[in-house]
C-alpha positions in Angstrom: -0.1 0.1 0.0 1.3 3.4 -1.0 1.8 5.7 2.0 0.1 9.0 1.8 2.0 12.2 2.3 0.4 14.6 4.7 -0.4 18.1 3.7 2.1 19.3 6.4 4.8 17.3 4.8 4.0 18.6 1.3 4.0 22.2 2.2 7.2 21.8 4.2 9.2 20.0 1.5 10.0 23.3 -0.6 11.1 25.1 2.5 13.2 22.1 3.6 14.9 22.0 0.3 15.6 25.8 0.4 16.8 25.6 4.0 19.2 22.7 2.9 20.6 24.4 0.0 21.2 27.6 2.3 23.0 25.6 5.0 25.1 23.8 2.6 26.0 27.3 0.9 27.0 28.7 4.3 29.0 25.6 5.3 31.0 25.6 2.1 31.6 29.4 2.0 34.8 29.2 4.2 36.2 26.5 1.9 35.8 28.4 -1.4 36.1 32.0 -0.2 39.0 33.6 1.6 37.0 34.2 4.6 40.0 33.9 6.9 41.9 36.5 5.1 38.8 38.9 5.2 38.4 38.3 9.0 42.1 39.0 9.6 41.9 42.2 7.6 38.7 43.3 9.4 40.3 42.6 12.9 43.3 44.7 11.9 40.9 47.5 11.0 39.2 47.2 14.3 42.4 47.7 16.3 42.3 51.4 15.2 39.0 51.9 16.9 40.2 51.4 20.6 37.7 50.1 22.9 35.1 50.7 20.1 36.8 48.0 18.2 36.0 45.5 20.9 32.3 46.6 20.8 32.2 46.3 17.0 33.8 42.8 17.3 31.1 41.6 19.7 28.4 43.0 17.3 29.8 41.4 14.3 30.2 38.1 16.2 26.4 38.0 16.4 26.1 38.1 12.6 28.9 35.6 12.2 27.1 33.1 14.4 23.7 33.5 12.3 25.6 33.2 9.1 27.5 30.1 10.5 31.0 31.9 9.9 34.0 30.6 11.9 34.0 32.4 15.3 37.3 31.1 16.7 39.3 33.7 14.5 37.0 36.3 16.1 37.8 35.1 19.7 41.6 35.3 18.9 41.1 38.7 17.5 39.4 39.9 20.6 42.3 38.8 22.7 44.8 40.4 20.1 42.8 43.8 20.1 42.8 43.6 24.0 46.5 43.2 24.1 46.9 46.2 21.8 44.7 48.3 24.1 46.5 47.2 27.3 49.9 46.0 26.1 51.4 46.0 29.7 48.3 44.6 31.5 47.5 40.9 30.4 44.7 40.7 32.9 43.0 43.7 31.4 43.5 42.3 27.9 42.0 39.2 28.9 39.1 40.9 30.6 38.1 43.1 27.7 38.8 40.7 25.0 37.0 38.0 26.8 34.0 40.2 27.6 33.8 41.2 24.0 34.0 37.7 22.6 31.9 36.0 25.2 29.0 38.6 24.8 29.1 38.4 20.9 29.3 34.5 21.0 26.5 34.1 23.4 24.1 36.7 21.8 24.9 35.3 18.5 24.3 31.6 19.6 21.0 32.8 21.1 20.1 34.6 17.8 20.7 31.4 15.8 18.8 29.4 18.4 15.7 31.7 18.2 15.9 31.6 14.5 16.0 27.8 14.6 13.1 27.6 16.9 10.9 30.0 14.9 11.9 29.6 11.2 13.1 26.0 11.1 10.9 24.4 13.8 7.8 23.8 11.6 9.9 22.4 8.8 11.6 20.0 11.1 8.5 19.1 12.9 6.9 18.0 9.7 9.7 15.8 8.8 9.8 14.1 12.3 6.1 13.9 12.6 5.2 10.5 14.2 8.9 9.6 15.2 8.6 8.4 18.9 12.5 8.3 19.2 13.0 11.9 18.4 9.9 12.9 20.6 11.5 11.0 23.4 14.9 12.6 23.0 13.3 16.0 22.7 11.6 15.3 26.0 14.8 14.3 27.6 16.5 17.5 26.6 13.7 19.6 27.9 13.8 18.0 31.3 17.7 18.3 31.6 18.1 21.5 29.3 20.6 23.4 31.3 22.9 20.3 32.0 22.7 19.1 28.4 23.6 22.5 26.8 26.4 23.2 29.3 28.1 19.8 28.5 27.8 20.1 24.8 29.3 23.6 25.1 32.4 22.4 26.8 32.8 19.6 24.2 34.7 20.3 20.9 33.0 17.3 19.5 29.8 19.4 18.7 30.1 21.9 15.9 29.3 25.3 17.3 27.3 26.9 14.5 25.2 23.9 13.6 24.5 23.2 17.4 22.9 26.7 17.9 20.2 25.9 15.3 19.9 22.2 16.1 19.2 23.1 19.8 16.5 25.4 18.7 14.5 22.4 17.3 14.4 21.0 20.9 12.3 21.9 23.8 15.1 23.3 25.8 14.0 26.6 27.4 15.5 29.9 26.1 16.7 30.7 29.7 18.5 27.4 30.2 20.0 27.7 26.7 21.3 31.2 27.2 22.8 30.7 30.6 24.3 27.3 30.0 25.7 28.4 26.6 27.3 31.4 28.2 28.8 29.6 31.2 29.9 26.6 29.1 31.7 28.6 26.5 33.7 30.6 29.0 36.8 28.2 29.3 37.2 27.9 25.5 36.7 31.6 25.0 39.3 32.6 27.6 41.7 30.1 26.2 41.4 31.7 22.8 41.5 35.3 23.9 44.7 34.3 25.9 46.3 32.9 22.8 45.4 35.9 20.8 46.6 38.4 23.5 50.0 36.7 23.7 50.5 36.1 19.9 53.0 38.4 18.1 50.4 38.7 15.3 46.9 37.6 14.3 48.4 35.6 11.5 50.7 33.8 13.9 47.7 33.1 16.2 45.7 31.5 13.4 48.5 29.8 11.5 48.1 26.5 13.3 51.7 25.6 13.1 52.7 26.3 16.7 52.8 23.9 19.5 49.8 23.6 22.0 50.1 25.3 25.4 49.4 23.5 28.7 46.1 25.5 28.8 45.1 24.1 25.5 45.7 20.6 26.7 43.7 21.3 29.8 40.7 22.7 27.8 40.9 19.8 25.4 40.9 17.3 28.3 38.0 19.1 29.8 36.2 18.7 26.4 36.9 15.2 26.2 35.5 14.6 29.6 32.5 16.6 28.7 32.0 14.5 25.4 32.0 11.4 27.3 29.4 12.7 29.8 27.2 13.8 26.8 27.3 10.6 25.3 26.4 8.7 28.4 23.9 11.2 29.6 22.0 11.5 26.3 22.0 7.6 25.9 20.6 7.1 29.4 17.9 10.0 29.5 16.8 9.2 25.9 16.4 5.5 26.6 14.3 6.2 29.8 12.2 8.9 28.0 11.7 6.5 25.0 10.6 3.8 27.4 8.2 6.1 29.3 6.8 7.2 25.9 6.2 3.6 24.8 4.5 2.7 28.0 2.3 5.8 27.7 1.3 4.8 24.1 0.5 1.2 25.3 -1.6 2.2 28.2 
């Protein structure tokens, strides 16, 4: 018997195709365009604006998150600009650069989250309609939203830009998402700001040829632990929620 396609699925298909094409274009842009060079030139320009340069960087970070552009260069740049403003005070460079990068990244991630929840939610819901496994996982994240988001933010295994939109498709509250993202991203942000503040140049900081520092190894180890916890926690909570959903449907 041929399975009938619901009207919701029919109406969602064109939007899904457009969304898929847009995501593919955004993800491939850094591979085919000199985005890194443009970012470096932009950051060099911001150095001439003083403290205003950090404010502009934070604002641009929001746009970069929405467009899924690489944010690590901006975080390194925040540290480099901070060191330019306070060349003899590393603590102030870290504070200023860290505040700019953390604010921009958190607000940008939240903007992408809201877009994912409002623009893409209906499209995704039409594709997963009647899928009990996804519903169970969604409920599990909703019940443990802060903890889940905090752990995935610590883990480097989850791509930052895609995660912003993907979490918008779940039932995690905006409050939990915002706070957990902000706190969970602080270790990585401070590390990159430190690397940018202590680099001889932005090109050297983003070159990828230097040896890793002890701080980097610490953050990587922290991320590995978080990744293991995420896998364990998601598996455990999703299985429990799925079993509860099955019991409810059978009763």
